[in-house]
C-alpha distance (Angstrom), angle and dihedral (degrees) to the residues before:
residue distance angle dihedral
X1 . . .
X2 3.80 . .
X3 3.72 114.1 .
X4 3.86 98.5 -140.3
X5 3.73 99.3 69.1
X6 3.79 114.4 133.9
X7 3.83 126.4 -146.2
X8 3.82 108.9 -89.3
X9 3.80 123.4 -127.3
X10 3.74 110.2 -88.2
X11 3.81 102.5 -117.0
X12 3.68 96.7 57.4
X13 3.77 101.1 19.8
X14 3.79 96.0 129.4
X15 3.82 93.4 49.2
X16 3.84 91.9 50.2
X17 3.86 94.0 47.7
X18 3.77 89.8 47.8
X19 3.75 87.8 52.2
X20 3.79 93.8 48.2
X21 3.81 91.4 53.1
X22 3.80 93.4 42.7
X23 3.83 91.1 56.1
X24 3.82 88.9 48.3
X25 3.86 89.4 53.7
X26 3.85 92.3 45.7
X27 3.65 93.3 44.6
X28 3.84 95.8 50.7
X29 3.78 98.9 -112.0
X30 3.84 86.6 115.1
X31 3.86 116.1 40.3
X32 3.68 133.3 -155.1
X33 3.85 107.8 -76.4
X34 3.72 96.7 18.4
X35 3.82 112.0 140.1
X36 3.73 116.5 -123.5
X37 3.92 118.4 -132.0
X38 3.95 115.5 -97.0
X39 3.70 119.1 -85.8
X40 3.85 90.2 -105.1
X41 3.97 92.8 55.4
X42 3.75 90.8 44.5
X43 3.78 90.9 51.8
X44 3.81 92.0 50.1
X45 3.85 91.4 44.4
X46 3.91 94.0 53.8
X47 3.86 95.7 32.7
X48 3.89 92.8 -122.1
X49 3.81 137.5 115.6
X50 3.84 124.0 -84.6
X51 3.83 88.9 -115.5
X52 3.85 88.6 60.2
X53 3.75 90.0 50.7
X54 3.71 92.9 50.1
X55 3.78 89.5 53.9
X56 3.73 92.2 49.4
X57 3.89 90.6 51.3
X58 3.69 91.4 47.6
X59 3.86 89.8 53.2
X60 3.80 89.5 50.1
X61 3.74 91.3 47.6
X62 3.69 95.5 49.0
X63 3.82 92.2 49.3
X64 3.86 89.9 51.6
X65 3.81 101.1 -112.0
X66 3.79 97.6 114.2
X67 3.74 137.4 21.4
X68 3.88 136.9 -161.1
X69 3.64 114.0 -117.5
X70 3.83 94.6 176.4
X71 3.78 135.4 -0.6
X72 3.72 91.7 -87.0
X73 3.75 103.2 28.9
X74 3.83 130.3 74.8
X75 3.78 125.4 177.6
X76 3.77 137.8 -177.3
X77 3.77 112.6 -92.0
X78 3.72 129.2 -154.9
X79 3.89 110.6 -78.2
X80 3.83 91.3 -139.6
X81 3.95 90.5 58.8
X82 3.88 86.7 80.7
X83 3.87 98.3 101.3
X84 3.82 96.1 -153.4
X85 3.83 92.5 48.1
X86 3.73 90.8 46.6
X87 3.72 95.4 50.2
X88 3.80 92.2 49.1
X89 3.73 90.9 54.7
X90 3.88 91.7 46.6
X91 3.83 91.8 48.2
X92 3.87 89.5 52.6
X93 3.84 90.6 46.8
X94 3.85 91.3 49.0
X95 3.82 86.6 54.8
X96 3.76 93.4 52.5
X97 3.77 92.2 -121.7
X98 3.75 112.8 -152.9
X99 3.77 134.4 -148.3
X100 3.87 87.6 -108.0
X101 3.80 87.7 56.2
X102 3.81 93.6 50.0
X103 3.75 90.5 45.3
X104 3.70 92.2 53.1
X105 3.90 90.0 53.5
X106 3.70 92.7 46.7
X107 3.82 89.4 49.6
X108 3.79 88.7 60.4
X109 3.87 101.1 37.1
X110 3.75 105.2 37.8
X111 3.87 101.0 55.5
X112 3.83 89.9 47.4
X113 3.92 89.9 51.7
X114 3.78 91.3 51.3
X115 3.93 91.3 47.6
X116 3.78 87.9 53.4
X117 3.75 95.9 44.1
X118 3.83 89.6 52.0
X119 3.81 91.5 55.2
X120 3.92 94.4 44.8
X121 3.72 107.4 30.2
X122 3.89 115.6 124.7
X123 3.82 125.4 -155.0
X124 3.85 91.8 -96.3
X125 3.85 90.1 50.5
X126 3.88 88.8 55.0
X127 3.80 91.1 47.3
X128 3.77 90.9 51.5
X129 3.81 91.9 52.0
X130 3.77 92.5 47.0
X131 3.76 90.6 52.9
X132 3.75 90.3 51.5
X133 3.80 92.1 52.4
X134 3.82 92.0 47.6
X135 3.92 85.9 54.0
X136 3.86 89.3 48.5
X137 3.79 92.2 53.8
X138 3.89 89.5 51.1
X139 3.78 92.9 53.4
X140 3.78 104.7 41.3
X141 3.79 92.9 130.5
X142 3.87 96.4 34.4
X143 3.89 87.2 83.1
X144 3.92 96.8 -178.4
X145 3.83 90.2 52.9
X146 3.79 93.8 43.1
X147 3.77 91.5 51.9
X148 3.82 89.3 52.3
X149 3.70 91.1 51.5
X150 3.73 91.2 45.9
X151 3.72 91.4 55.8
X152 3.92 91.1 47.1
X153 3.90 90.3 53.1
X154 3.80 93.8 55.8
X155 3.75 92.8 41.5
X156 3.73 90.5 49.8
X157 3.85 89.4 52.6
X158 3.84 86.8 49.0
X159 3.69 91.0 52.4
X160 3.79 90.2 48.9
X161 3.70 92.3 51.9
X162 3.76 88.8 60.5
X163 3.81 98.0 -150.2
X164 3.87 107.1 134.3
X165 3.83 91.4 -170.7
X166 3.77 92.4 55.9
X167 3.81 92.3 45.1
X168 3.73 91.6 51.7
X169 3.85 91.9 48.4
X170 3.81 91.6 52.2
X171 3.82 99.5 45.3
X172 3.89 96.5 78.8
X173 3.79 90.8 48.9
X174 3.78 91.4 55.9
X175 3.90 89.8 48.1
X176 3.82 91.6 51.3
X177 3.83 96.4 42.0
X178 3.80 103.1 44.6
X179 3.80 97.0 75.7
X180 3.71 90.6 54.7
X181 3.86 93.1 44.9
X182 3.77 87.8 55.0
X183 3.82 87.6 63.4
X184 3.81 98.9 32.3
X185 3.89 101.2 46.5
X186 3.77 97.7 63.9
X187 3.83 107.1 121.3
X188 3.76 131.9 77.3
X189 3.85 88.8 -129.6
X190 3.80 91.4 61.2
X191 3.77 96.8 43.7
X192 3.71 94.2 43.0
X193 3.84 90.9 49.4
X194 3.73 92.1 49.5
X195 3.83 90.8 49.1
X196 3.74 92.4 52.3
X197 3.86 89.2 55.9
X198 3.72 90.9 43.4
X199 3.96 87.0 58.3
X200 3.83 89.5 50.1
X201 3.78 91.1 51.3
X202 3.86 92.4 48.0
X203 3.85 90.3 48.8
X204 3.75 90.6 59.8
X205 3.79 94.4 43.6
X206 3.83 88.9 50.4
X207 3.89 89.5 51.4
X208 3.82 90.0 48.0
X209 3.89 91.2 -123.1
X210 3.84 102.6 147.5
X211 3.75 94.1 -179.4
X212 3.82 95.1 51.6
X213 3.77 92.0 44.9
X214 3.90 88.7 52.6
X215 3.72 89.5 49.8
X216 3.73 95.0 49.2
X217 3.79 91.1 48.7
X218 3.78 94.7 50.3
X219 3.87 88.1 52.4
X220 3.84 88.5 48.3
X221 3.85 91.1 53.9
X222 3.85 92.1 45.0
X223 3.82 89.5 50.1
X224 3.76 87.3 52.7
X225 3.77 92.8 58.1
X226 3.89 92.2 43.7
X227 3.71 90.3 54.0
X228 3.81 89.1 47.7
X229 3.79 93.0 54.2
X230 3.88 93.5 41.5
X231 3.81 88.0 58.3
X232 3.76 87.1 61.9
X233 3.92 94.8 -109.0
X234 3.68 120.7 144.1
X235 3.87 111.9 -119.6
X236 3.84 88.7 -149.2
X237 3.83 93.5 55.7
X238 3.83 110.2 117.5
X239 3.78 105.4 -107.1
X240 3.71 95.0 -129.9
X241 3.84 88.5 56.7
X242 3.80 90.9 61.4
X243 3.64 92.7 45.1
X244 3.86 92.2 57.5
X245 3.83 97.3 42.6
X246 3.79 122.7 99.2
X247 3.87 105.9 -95.8
X248 3.78 112.3 -101.7
X249 3.84 117.0 -132.6
X250 3.80 115.2 -69.4
X251 3.83 90.0 -121.7
X252 3.73 90.3 61.6
X253 3.77 91.4 47.8
X254 3.76 90.0 53.5
X255 3.65 92.6 60.5
């Protein structure tokens, strides 16, 4: 477990702890098969009661991120073991979902998640987003790490928004898009530009301005499509086709 977690606010402690662990799993800090610390150690780590930890672990287990292999041992499970999630991804692939399709979905989902996050973010949430952007700034040319941090940033905003339906709708999009992003986001111009927009989004979330956060996020999603097209990539290309192609030179991707 990461050592910089802070005690969550009491009312939603178990939800926030579950969100922190979930982001560590999605971000690769915790891998499939990794054993989670005991309930006692987790309670001390997060500064909460064991009952709160049990509720957080129950939430993670029900959502398919962890599984209990013995009465006292819980481990990270493979994320694609979740039947509903797996079937959603399969359905999208069967329909040859394109970048344009995913962009349209992000254009609807991401601004709303940012608006809700601006209305609901607590000081601890803001600190977590700030820490993520500091890490992004330190890894602008380490593209694999930057892409992971980018994913964590948007996932953190979704968690702060607190709408499970929107989070579930976005999850398969991330799973389909990430292999392509690992090939596409490979220049400091792209990572630096995205970081600048992330900072604008965070500024509006920090100020509690939902409309401005929504607007900044909509611009961010549009800039993503513009960069895609400037790289000479066809928006109508099935996303799996790009993920399987040999990566073009980074200079070409940069536009």
